[in-house]
TORMAR-470796 format. One record per residue (C-alpha): residue in three letters; x, y, z. Coordinates in steps of 0.001 Angstrom, whole numbers, padded with zeros to 6 digits, always signed. Layout:
<nodes>
AlaXYZ ...
</nodes>
This chain:
<nodes>
Met+065995+057175+180487 Pro+066865+060455+179649 His+070410+062187+178913 Ala+071744+064563+181465 Pro+071655+068167+180050 Thr+075091+069054+178254 Pro+076966+071668+180134 Pro+077440+074724+177845 Ala+081099+075082+176039 Glu+083574+078074+178245 Glu+082888+080724+176490 Arg+086092+083271+175374 Ile+085411+086563+174408 Glu+088402+088550+173096 Asp+088127+092521+173146 Val+088879+093678+169631 Asp+089653+097834+168504 Val+087459+098166+165525 Ser+089169+101138+164190 Ser+092192+098862+163487 Glu+089915+095602+162776 Met+088642+097960+159976 Gln+092406+098929+159193 Gly+093404+095540+158981 Ser+090343+094384+156838 Phe+090877+097463+154735 Leu+094178+097056+153695 Glu+094072+093071+152554 Tyr+090951+094087+150410 Ala+093351+096773+149181 Tyr+095942+094153+148311 Ser+093904+091612+146669 Val+092427+094291+144458 Ile+095830+095830+143760 Tyr+097648+092203+142802 Ser+095204+090247+141938 Arg+092462+091460+140104 Ala+092917+095390+139101 Leu+095867+095856+137886 Pro+098612+093948+135352 Asp+101955+092911+135028 Ala+104654+094901+133287 Arg+105857+091862+131804 Asp+103287+090074+130357 Gly+101097+093170+130142 Leu+097869+090861+132029 Lys+095340+091055+134949 Pro+095467+087447+136589 Val+091561+086938+135247 Gln+093730+087690+131803 Arg+096157+085373+132286 Arg+094185+082514+133546 Ile+091836+083168+130286 Ile+094623+082332+128368 Tyr+096503+080004+130108 Gln+093130+077495+130658 Met+092241+077997+127004 Ala+095884+077265+125737 Glu+095581+074010+127949 Met+092065+073218+126862 Gly+093599+073169+122736 Leu+091366+075837+121585 Arg+094444+076849+119006 Pro+093169+079133+116165 Asp+093232+076483+113818 Arg+090330+074395+115923 Gly+087135+075508+116264 His+085199+077735+118314 Val+083769+076081+121733 Lys+081386+078001+123600 Ser+082220+080801+125998 Ala+080847+079545+129429 Arg+082415+076519+128365 Val+085913+078650+129059 Val+084227+080763+131525 Gly+083401+077544+133474 Glu+086882+076127+133011 Val+088441+079245+134302 Met+086131+079569+137391 Gly+086180+075516+138424 Lys+090023+075599+138182 Leu+091889+078943+138679 His+089893+082067+139126 Pro+088067+082574+142931 His+085321+084583+141456 Gly+082480+084781+139758 Asp+081787+083660+136254 Ala+079909+087513+135451 Pro+083751+089325+135800 Ile+085425+085967+134039 Tyr+083073+086345+130913 Asp+083759+090719+130442 Ala+087396+089858+130877 Leu+086869+087603+127665 Val+084719+089350+125927 Arg+087325+092312+126369 Leu+090233+090255+124935 Ala+088600+089458+121851 Leu+087387+093210+120993 Ser+089025+094729+117710 Phe+087795+098233+118657 Ser+089128+097881+122511 Gln+092628+095848+121798 Arg+095051+096837+119312 Val+096179+093277+118557 Pro+093423+090800+120419 Leu+094062+087707+122171 Val+090939+086041+121420 Asp+088840+084942+118607 Gly+085259+085795+118796 His+082675+084085+117332 Gly+078844+085429+117927 Asn+077638+088876+119463 Phe+080506+089994+121023 Gly+078914+093420+121204 Ser+079728+097017+120119 Leu+080478+100246+121945 Asp+076872+101250+122566 Asp+075650+097544+123368 Gly+076436+094472+125744 Pro+077709+091318+124541 Ala+075434+088409+124278 Ala+075326+085962+127114 Ala+078184+083556+127292 Arg+075485+080664+126047 Tyr+075591+082183+122915 Thr+078924+083143+121736 Glu+081843+080766+121018 Ala+085601+081813+121421 Arg+088789+080035+120632 Leu+092522+081976+121122 Ala+093633+084234+118362 Pro+097430+083922+116801 Ala+098850+086414+119185 Ala+097984+084251+121591 Leu+099584+081392+120772 Ser+103186+084784+121000 Met+102300+085139+124472 Thr+102292+081574+125869 His+105017+079936+123555 Gly+107159+078084+125842 Leu+105045+077321+129062 Asp+106113+073061+128344 Glu+110293+074510+128628 Asp+110047+075554+132021 Val+110745+079755+130647 Val+108272+081194+133965 Asp+107306+079535+137423 Phe+103921+078005+138225 Val+102435+078713+141444 Pro+099345+076866+142791 Asn+095831+078249+142348 Tyr+093339+079113+144995 Asp+093141+075682+146126 Asn+096265+074216+145875 Gln+094449+071839+143121 Phe+095939+072970+140349 Val+099296+075647+139020 Gln+099216+078125+137034 Pro+101871+080347+135662 Glu+102907+083514+137458 Val+103660+085344+134475 Leu+103165+084616+130728 Pro+106273+084557+128307 Ala+104904+087058+126157 Ala+107023+087218+123012 Tyr+105908+091124+122376 Pro+105550+093610+124615 Asn+101934+093459+125606 Leu+101252+096035+127712 Leu+102414+098530+125452 Val+100388+096975+122576 Asn+097085+096691+124119 Gly+097165+098815+126720 Ala+095654+098369+129926 Ser+092578+100167+132472 Gly+091557+099050+135591 Ile+090285+101251+138746 Ala+092697+099421+142096 Val+091884+100935+145604 Gly+093801+104186+146126 Met+095233+103915+142626 Ala+094128+103462+138707 Thr+095799+102463+135947 Asn+094749+103642+132370 Met+097217+102910+129237 Ala+096866+103690+125353 Pro+097363+100605+122683 His+100331+101144+120529 Asn+101709+099907+117016 Leu+103159+096254+117697 Val+105804+096940+114687 Glu+106679+100331+116490 Val+107457+098987+120255 Val+108728+096221+118664 Gly+111666+098508+117178 Ala+112036+100358+119903 Ala+112649+097362+122286 Ile+114874+096068+119247 His+116755+099323+120090 Leu+116911+099483+123476 Leu+118473+095898+123537 Gln+120806+096644+121418 Asn+121498+100365+123077 Pro+120895+099854+126445 Glu+121772+103965+127307 Ala+119269+105117+124360 Asp+117471+107979+125618 Leu+113635+109155+125219 Asp+114299+110684+122119 Ala+115854+108122+120661 Leu+112776+105835+121917 Met+110432+108002+120259 Ala+112068+107959+116626 Phe+110277+104294+117178 Val+107129+104901+119036 Pro+105987+108367+117885 Gly+102875+108103+119773 Pro+099938+105547+120449 Asp+098188+103850+117612 Leu+094391+103208+118733 Pro+092566+100506+117721 Ser+089912+103492+115923 Gly+092203+105464+114104 Gly+091461+108716+114402 Val+093624+111176+115188 Ile+095337+112401+117782 Ala+096241+116405+118233 Gly+098594+117966+120257 Leu+101841+115471+120971 Asp+103608+117200+123921 Gly+100790+114914+126389 Ile+102188+112062+124930 Arg+105889+112846+125507 Asp+105109+114006+129147 Ala+103758+110386+129229 Tyr+106389+108351+128022 Ala+108951+110538+130378 Thr+107227+110430+133601 Gly+104118+107783+133240 Arg+101160+110261+133285 Gly+099593+112809+130763 Ser+097267+112969+128265 Phe+096043+113902+124539 Lys+093370+114804+122330 Thr+091847+112538+119758 Arg+089622+113782+117254 Ala+087603+111423+114559 Arg+088707+111198+110941 Thr+086787+113232+108909 Ser+086023+114647+105119 Ile+083605+117048+103206 Glu+081719+115591+100809 Ser+078859+116423+098578 Leu+075839+114510+099096 Gly+073908+115307+096383 Pro+073219+118339+094226 Arg+073891+121482+096115 Lys+073805+119888+099550 Thr+077236+118885+101432 Gly+078003+117224+104240 Ile+080456+116010+106777 Val+081513+112068+106777 Val+082960+110443+110018 Thr+084627+106991+108819 Glu+086770+106623+111976 Leu+085707+108099+115812 Pro+087894+108490+118810 Tyr+088798+105565+121082 Leu+085895+104091+123028 Val+083462+106218+121256 Gly+080541+104850+119809 Pro+078382+106466+116976 Glu+075141+106292+118934 Arg+076962+108208+121590 Val+078189+110922+118961 Ile+074467+110877+117893 Glu+072822+111807+120958 Lys+075612+114371+121845 Ile+074665+116330+118370 Lys+070588+116134+119109 Asp+071008+117695+122373 Ala+073440+120465+120968 Val+071425+121100+118360 Gln+068129+121226+120555 Ser+069773+123377+123169 Lys+070942+125979+120019 Lys+074019+125041+121168 Leu+075234+123977+117316 Gln+073905+125366+114423 Gly+073700+124204+110727 Ile+073431+120430+111440 Ser+070537+119372+108983 Asp+070309+115416+109877 Val+072234+112615+110848 Ser+072824+109274+109557 Asp+074302+106393+111393 Leu+075615+104197+107770 Thr+077725+102048+110058 Asp+077790+098107+109244 Arg+080316+095002+109613 Lys+081655+095319+105943 Asn+081899+098890+105582 Gly+082729+099939+109122 Thr+082376+103136+110347 Arg+080185+105845+108291 Leu+078492+108687+110163 Val+076620+111148+107627 Ile+076187+114470+108919 Gly+074121+116935+106732 Ile+075023+120908+106482 Lys+072461+123125+105867 Thr+072812+125143+102920 Gly+074427+128919+103904 Phe+076621+127085+106489 Asp+080356+126524+106257 Pro+081346+122780+106545 Gln+084858+123615+108140 Ala+083371+125796+110303 Val+080016+123394+111509 Leu+082980+121163+112145 Glu+084805+122910+114187 Gln+081978+123048+116836 Leu+081085+119338+116567 Tyr+085096+119129+117598 Arg+084527+121786+120425 Leu+080771+120251+121251 Thr+080845+116181+121081 Pro+082547+113332+121540 Leu+083798+113787+117546 Glu+087221+115311+120308 Asp+087760+113410+123292 Ser+090519+113169+125748 Phe+092551+110152+127068 Ser+094282+110664+130224 Ile+097632+107965+130326 Asn+098450+106772+133889 Asn+100948+104048+133422 Val+100862+102118+136358 Ala+101552+098182+136850 Leu+103085+095662+138684 Val+106723+095136+138993 Gly+108652+093029+141203 Gly+105020+092421+142869 Arg+104743+096569+143338 Pro+103117+098982+141600 Arg+104805+101689+139466 Thr+104337+104611+137260 Leu+106300+103912+134208 Gly+107911+105859+131281 Leu+107750+104480+127424 Arg+111513+103449+128472 Glu+111202+101848+132140 Ala+108125+099884+130371 Leu+110328+098840+127715 Gln+113337+098024+130386 Val+111254+095560+132344 Tyr+110235+094064+129317 Ile+113296+093557+128204 Asp+114724+092105+130975 His+111828+089494+131241 Arg+112040+088307+128004 Leu+116085+087776+128852 Gln+115201+085476+131740 Val+112765+083731+129588 Val+114939+083039+126720 Thr+117899+082259+129585 Arg+115683+079350+130947 Arg+114412+078427+127660 Ser+118373+078073+126721 Arg+119093+075919+129406 Tyr+116043+073859+129849 Arg+116843+072953+126252 Leu+120241+072232+127163 Ala+119407+069929+129792 Arg+117191+067998+127666 Arg+119641+067729+124727 Arg+122356+066627+127177 Glu+120284+063797+128496 Arg+119190+062740+125273 Leu+123091+062989+124030 His+123656+060529+126918 Leu+121585+057963+126017 Val+122382+058327+121983 Glu+126147+057227+123343 Gly+125076+054604+125365 Leu+123014+053388+122428 Leu+125964+053463+120583 Ile+128221+051544+122597 Ala+125376+048577+122867 Ile+125103+048990+119140 Leu+128821+048231+118449 Asp+129198+045521+121078 Ile+125455+044053+120423 Asp+126379+040468+120662 Glu+128111+040888+123846 Val+125278+043140+125029 Ile+122771+040342+123751 Gln+124707+037773+125991 Val+125124+039577+128761 Ile+121090+040120+128911 Arg+120652+036280+128333 Ser+122555+035392+130784 Ser+121402+037087+133898 Asp+118639+035848+135986 Asp+116075+039137+135955 Gly+116213+042540+134938 Glu+118022+043808+137967 Gln+121551+041988+137372 Ala+120794+042919+133700 Arg+121265+046587+134170 Thr+124174+045887+136744 Arg+126005+043612+134674 Leu+125528+045975+131702 Ile+126852+049054+134098 Glu+130348+047183+134861 Val+130637+045518+131420 Phe+130453+048230+129464 Asp+131044+051272+131692 Leu+127606+052568+131392 Ser+125753+054725+133767 Arg+122504+053414+135158 Glu+119905+056066+132774 Gln+122392+054149+129766 Ala+121471+050870+130926 Glu+117700+051051+131575 Tyr+117192+052401+128117 Ile+119353+049573+126532 Leu+117086+046968+127969 Glu+113938+049035+126572 Leu+115609+049007+123102 Arg+113252+047244+120359 Leu+115501+044441+118493 Arg+114281+046292+115027 Arg+116363+049315+115634 Leu+119594+047078+115466 Thr+120527+047493+112146 Lys+123046+049246+110024 Phe+121011+052301+109495 Ser+119826+052878+113233 Arg+123185+053137+113904 Ile+123511+055814+110933 Asp+120926+057691+112143 Leu+121849+057668+115679 Glu+125389+058838+114752 Ala+123588+061844+113084 Glu+121409+062380+115189 Arg+124431+062538+118101 Asp+126370+064873+115814 Gln+123215+067368+115710 Leu+122861+066738+119451 Gln+126513+067465+119721 Gln+126416+070910+117629 Glu+122937+071968+118942 Ile+124395+071909+122518 Ala+127421+073966+120797 Gln+125487+076478+120065 Leu+123364+076481+123479 Glu+126275+076713+125632 Glu+127752+079998+123299 Leu+124076+081612+123701 Leu+124154+080937+127433 Gly+127883+081820+127898 Ser+127307+085315+125591 Asp+125274+088157+127019 Asp+125734+090012+123510 Leu+124347+086822+121597 Leu+121362+086469+124426 Arg+120266+090025+123463 Gly+120681+089123+119493 Gln+118212+086175+120119 Val+115656+087744+121973 Ala+115910+090790+118987 Thr+116087+088017+116430 Glu+112451+086463+117723 Leu+110723+089573+118054 Glu+111268+090715+114156 Val+109932+087819+113842 Val+106354+088287+115375 Ala+106738+091823+114489 Asp+106454+090211+110967 Glu+103824+087820+111654 Leu+101525+089850+113748 Gly+102673+093565+112598 Thr+099657+095513+111238 Pro+100399+099343+109500 Arg+099595+102347+111039 Arg+096179+103153+111917 Thr+096066+106646+113741 Leu+097153+109805+112441 Leu+099507+111853+114770 Thr+099359+115878+114075 Asn+100233+118599+115873 Ala+097244+120560+115686 Ala+095515+122687+118455 Pro+092588+120213+119957 Ser+089550+122173+119294 Ala+088092+122012+122488 Ala+090754+123904+124347 Arg+089403+127208+122699 Thr+087726+129158+123439 Ser+083238+128626+123051 Lys+082456+132407+122604 Ser+083605+133076+119023 Ala+083006+131010+116008 Ala+085576+128073+114761 Val+086435+129401+111600 Leu+087538+132842+113486 Glu+089574+131105+116114 Ile+092331+130047+113187 Ala+093912+132626+111454 Asp+093608+132356+107711 Ala+097423+133655+107814 Pro+099904+133059+105175 Cys+102361+129806+105312 Arg+103947+127393+102572 Val+103059+123625+102502 Val+105665+121586+101666 Leu+106025+118083+100425 Ser+108849+115740+101009 Ala+110695+113762+098061 Thr+110105+110516+100133 Gly+106395+111935+101168 Leu+106228+113778+104315 Ile+103640+116471+104273 Leu+104248+119686+106585 Arg+103290+123820+106909 Val+105808+126194+107514 Asp+103766+129380+109132 Val+105273+132364+107761 Pro+105401+135917+108981 Pro+101913+137594+108374 Asp+103575+140084+106104 Gly+104193+137099+103748 Ser+108130+138273+103698 Asp+110756+135564+103662 Glu+113687+137125+105659 Ser+112556+135162+108866 Leu+112456+131514+106724 Thr+115618+129129+108479 Val+116738+125994+107239 Pro+119313+123616+109026 Thr+122782+124287+108360 Arg+123533+120934+107746 Arg+121326+117990+106174 Thr+119712+116509+108159 Lys+116599+113599+107310 His+114263+113733+104763 Asp+115445+117243+103795 Ala+114777+116582+099782 Val+112066+118664+098724 Ala+109603+117698+096006 Gly+107074+120314+096293 Ala+106648+123502+098160 Val+103384+126007+097636 Ala+102423+129292+099099 Ser+098918+128721+100581 Thr+097147+130225+103982 Thr+096157+128188+106804 Arg+092608+127909+105753 Gly+093568+127819+101420 Glu+092865+125049+099386 Leu+094848+122740+097302 Leu+095055+119755+095001 Ala+097371+116517+095681 Ile+097652+114766+092191 Thr+097930+111618+091998 Arg+100007+108984+089816 Ser+095971+107324+089081 Gly+095180+110977+087484 Arg+092742+112009+090521 Ala+093082+115703+091932 Val+092162+115554+095685 Arg+091537+118950+096945 Phe+092585+119056+100805 Ser+093402+121997+103051 Pro+096717+122576+104966 Val+094925+123699+108551 Asp+095075+120412+110394 Leu+098495+119895+108947 Pro+101879+119439+111541 Ser+103210+122905+111204 Val+106997+124337+112154 Pro+107663+127970+112176 Ala+109559+129698+109840 Thr+112282+129736+111964 Ser+113377+126636+112058 Val+112296+124292+109506 Gln+112538+120633+109748 Leu+111009+118166+107277 Ser+110695+115324+109419 Ala+108374+116697+111575 Gly+105525+116049+108892 Val+103212+113509+108272 Arg+102763+110937+105292 Ile+100617+112814+102752 Asp+098818+109656+101877 Gln+097940+108844+105786 Tyr+096715+112934+106066 Leu+094584+112621+103152 Gly+093356+109231+103803 Leu+094310+107221+100284 Pro+094450+103781+099944 Ala+098090+102063+099500 Ser+098095+101665+095595 Glu+097576+105657+095019 Ala+100564+107437+095794 Val+100631+111305+095340 Val+103126+112982+092920 Ala+102509+116580+093109 Ile+100830+119263+095353 Val+099532+121970+093397 Pro+097539+125398+094001 Leu+094119+125992+093557 Val+093899+128960+091477 Ala+092499+130452+088199 Ala+095825+130329+086519 Pro+097881+129163+085073 Ala+097410+125519+083390 Ile+098308+122523+085393 Ala+100620+119901+083225 Leu+100489+116227+083626 Gly+103108+114119+082019 Thr+102598+110445+082086 Arg+104786+107357+082020 Met+103724+106269+078407 Gly+105052+109989+077355 Val+101216+111647+077460 Val+101386+115227+078309 Lys+098290+117461+078958 Arg+097732+120602+080720 Val+094257+121311+082035 Ser+092215+124599+083452 Ala+092341+125155+087091 Thr+088881+127018+085850 Glu+087606+122936+084750 Ile+088069+121767+088915 Gly+085177+123572+089961 Gly+084274+122794+093719 Lys+084483+118958+093651 Pro+086110+117538+096154 Glu+087851+115104+094058 Leu+087919+114599+090298 Glu+089564+113210+087344 Leu+092132+115217+085300 Ile+093014+112680+082585 Ala+091471+109385+081160 Leu+094182+107333+081037 Lys+095079+104197+079006 Pro+095182+100920+080742 Gly+098350+100416+082230 Asp+099474+104238+082306 Val+100306+106423+085540 Val+100618+110021+086022 Val+104532+110621+087055 Gly+104707+114471+087474 Ala+102654+117412+087802 Ala+103186+121233+088155 Pro+101616+124173+087215 Ala+103048+124752+083702 Pro+102165+128578+081996 Asp+102612+129117+078254 Asp+106278+130467+078519 Ala+107318+127378+080613 His+109366+124931+079191 Leu+107896+120715+080326 Val+110937+118382+080477 Phe+110050+114344+079968 Val+113195+111853+081238 Thr+112880+108510+080359 Ser+114104+104816+081189 Asp+116662+104767+078546 Ala+118454+107686+079230 Gln+116225+110718+076705 Leu+115785+114037+077783 Leu+113348+116018+076000 Arg+112636+119666+076835 Phe+110035+121624+074846 Glu+107628+124754+075307 Ala+104181+124632+077165 Ser+102824+126871+075133 Ser+103042+123925+072269 Val+100599+121736+074501 Arg+096827+123371+074437 Pro+094851+123092+077663 Gln+091657+120526+077697 Gly+088969+119713+079577 Arg+089029+117016+082146 Gln+087873+114159+080186 Ala+090064+114391+077724 Gly+093398+111852+077763 Gly+095716+114481+076486 Met+098722+114177+073562 Thr+101820+112506+072745 Gly+104330+114424+074827 Met+107245+112316+073844 Arg+108145+109567+071615 Leu+109683+106409+073575 Gly+112664+104202+072359 Thr+111353+099994+072699 Gly+110558+099110+076157 Ala+110835+102647+077282 Ala+109070+104353+080104 Val+109065+107868+081289 Ile+110506+108259+084401 His+110485+111832+085886 Phe+108323+114799+084333 Gly+108793+118511+085240 Val+107837+121928+084727 Val+110904+124410+084677 Asp+111321+128200+084345 Pro+113362+128878+080788 Gln+114518+132045+082655 Gln+116404+130383+085642 Thr+119901+129676+085433 Asp+120215+126673+088011 Val+118404+123970+087058 Cys+120051+120862+087630 Val+119537+117516+085348 Val+120106+114298+088317 Thr+119931+110790+086626 Ile+120394+107567+088210 Ala+121681+104833+086473 Gly+121826+101191+087591 Asn+120785+097275+086368 Gly+117140+096610+085749 Gln+117341+093175+086504 Ala+118945+093988+090260 Ile+117102+093425+092944 Ala+115393+097312+094229 Gly+117761+098286+097074 Thr+120747+095943+096196 Asp+122163+098175+093144 Ala+123363+101605+093684 Gly+124146+102241+090914 Ser+125823+105710+089013 Ala+124613+109177+089416 Lys+125117+111927+087300 Val+124185+115884+087833 Ser+124320+118337+084867 Ala+123338+121798+083760 Leu+119512+121655+082177 Glu+121372+124613+079305 Glu+123408+121735+078285 Phe+120218+120431+076586 Pro+118458+121825+073826 Thr+115317+122669+073368 Lys+113422+120152+070441 Gly+109449+120051+069827 Arg+106720+117941+071334 Ala+106476+114722+070099 Thr+110255+114378+069360 Ala+112635+111327+070799 Gly+115077+114074+072735 Val+118750+113733+073308 Arg+121059+111394+075524 Ala+121123+112377+079319 His+123062+109450+080334 Arg+126027+107113+078883 Phe+125694+104241+080699 Leu+128944+101538+082366 Arg+129312+098488+082338 Gly+126612+096428+083746 Glu+123941+099645+083392 Asp+121161+098728+081463 Gln+118288+101757+082197 Val+117989+104681+083923 Thr+116703+103996+087166 Leu+115967+107679+088857 Ala+116115+111086+087646 Trp+114998+114783+088678 Val+114940+117988+087127 Gly+115068+121324+089546 Pro+116673+123623+090979 Ala+120271+123126+092460 Pro+121419+121803+094499 Ala+119873+118672+094038 His+119489+116191+097609 Gly+119319+112522+097405 Val+118053+110886+100261 Ala+116877+107013+101301 Thr+113975+105138+101966 Asp+114194+106019+105310 Gly+114835+109470+104403 Gly+118799+109143+105295 Val+121227+111736+103936 Arg+123153+110688+100224 Thr+125385+112413+098703 Leu+125352+112997+094687 Pro+128050+114388+092534 Glu+128454+118171+091980 Val+126724+120037+088915 Gly+129322+119930+085458 Ala+129073+116924+083956 Arg+128870+116534+079843 Arg+124889+115782+079120 Asp+125589+112570+077842 Ala+128914+111520+080237 Ser+128553+108404+082285 Gly+127846+108736+085776 Ser+130166+108657+089133 Pro+129276+105295+091123 Leu+127588+105752+094327 Ser+128442+104615+097852 Ala+124556+103836+098721 Val+120693+103247+097081 Val+119305+106747+096386 Ala+115968+106121+096537 Ala+114496+109992+095677 Val+115807+113223+094535 Gly+114803+116648+095193 Ser+115659+120456+095392 Ala+116945+121758+099176 Val+114765+122970+101453 Gly+116405+126715+101410 Thr+115445+126861+097391 Ala+112451+125102+097820 Leu+111199+127583+100057 Arg+112425+131120+098232 
</nodes>
């Protein structure tokens, strides 16, 4: 029999305003994008998907000391348990966390083809991943209740709201993302520098931006390169918004007989070689760029980036390089927009604000961890104390247990007889008999004492804000030591080429004006711009001593002139001061310079001992640690960018160099306190391949520690000697210093032993530092700090006066060197 038809359900129709519905839906979408996808949290510097990847990989046990697993497996675990989106964005985020050219400190260790700046990665099924060492610092302490956990998208699992983050990841690795109505673009920084600023702010909560920028002078990009112009960086650190120009690191080299080229070894941030080559080809074909003969990409994983740009005969390589900066991505712009989530809301952060948010987070993490550890140790101490009571009366404990009908009665009677807590009684009932030995009692008493000590320390830590801040600072220092790397990006005040007009040639846009190139005793170099007429009337120096104010050498040149930097290995490196940081003649501050080894791209083992002008005369004199002296005519140098000036014996190094005309005097000072002064005319100029001649006869075990050239007509030359104990750890023995007039020392013949220059005090056995130059002499510490030296006037063979602090280097005063 057929069923009767079902009556239709009652219809319910609601009228909805389309504009209100669209507005509400759009706001929900915008909220989701801003808070759940695009913007990082200012505390750990991670977006939600990045945080979930790191946390899930830690839960999977993918530590750096274990094997890699398929990236597809990681993506599946993250997508299935934590991230309510597709696999493509998860894998994209995983890849970015592993890219060394994108992250300053990568958090994922990738194995396989993770792509490059010009090519994408292989599919997730072909690559493998595990956590990098830095990721362990991000997740350390998650099992100690240091952060809150929140449910995942379906309430089946939990995930950390934020990671503990043992270092300021937001500043170290930067961030980029586009939300709805806002975006973020943060530059990476050097971990050691950021940690130094964070510690300074911890210890000095009222520190201003200038104090913090002394630690963080600017971004440190993973690809290295050069940042040209620092004004935009300061704006970004002050307001959270700014921009700066990045340049490729280049050098002009000889590519063969009569062929010169530009070699690019570092590119601007996120610029790939193929993009540069494509732009060069387009500019050459459109006739905008001239002088380029060919471009070769020799980049590989072993040697890194290497683009070789051939220059046509008859073109100035420096002028072509200026055109390349202006017309290709060899100079690029980076816009800073420091937007991050703070307290669940987007905020634009300056340097100080970003550091403060991280410090507050880290203080909370250490506080919660200390409370957790305190609670666990109190619980354990409670059980240990109960167990000690049981061991002291073990026979009675056993009798109570044996006479009880069941476990509940035994627990109750133990609590009543021995005045124990329920937890102590339960722990005693579960005790194994083999622990009832006298050795176990000794171990328990030692554990009790240790727990009491740790509890006291934790209570003291939680009760003192200073101790808490000190603990955070100590942990930051440990992370910096473990994960820190040297700065890669060179910071300069050079004007960006892209800001110049394109109507005139690049070589004409920077005037070849007179300047002075100054090298400090601490290795900083800068350019002092002087008036066009070359007069010194406007040259001024600080009225009081400042950091790095000891000058090792000053050379008159022009902005586009050429100079030679002479290294300890006897190598001469040709360079131009055009890109050096410059200061006006009206305000000379040596602390504004850059390290000369970074500017020249020298290895860490090769230090510069002097800078000299590249002129036809006079000859350049070099002195070595083994007492060898050599004069080389500037005509021997030719047009090579780098060359050897002396053939050194094994173990020998150059300790000093300077121009030396025939009427000059050469001065050696040795570690056994001998000084030799003789005429430069006694050393005939030699070719570059020669090994020099004996300059000074050395005593047994002695070595030359200073070599210099002085003008015999100059009357204010002084000799500074600092003596100490040769067995002392470097930087711990201040020693004694003596400053004498050079007139005290007679002129001797070449290849003699000289005269005594310093009488040792008790405990001293060698001269650790010496310097000869115009008075007054300035001493500085390793960090450039001011150090006071005795006045001129001591006898040449007198003892020194004890120093209050270690002197790392000595040089002439800024005013004396510039005139």
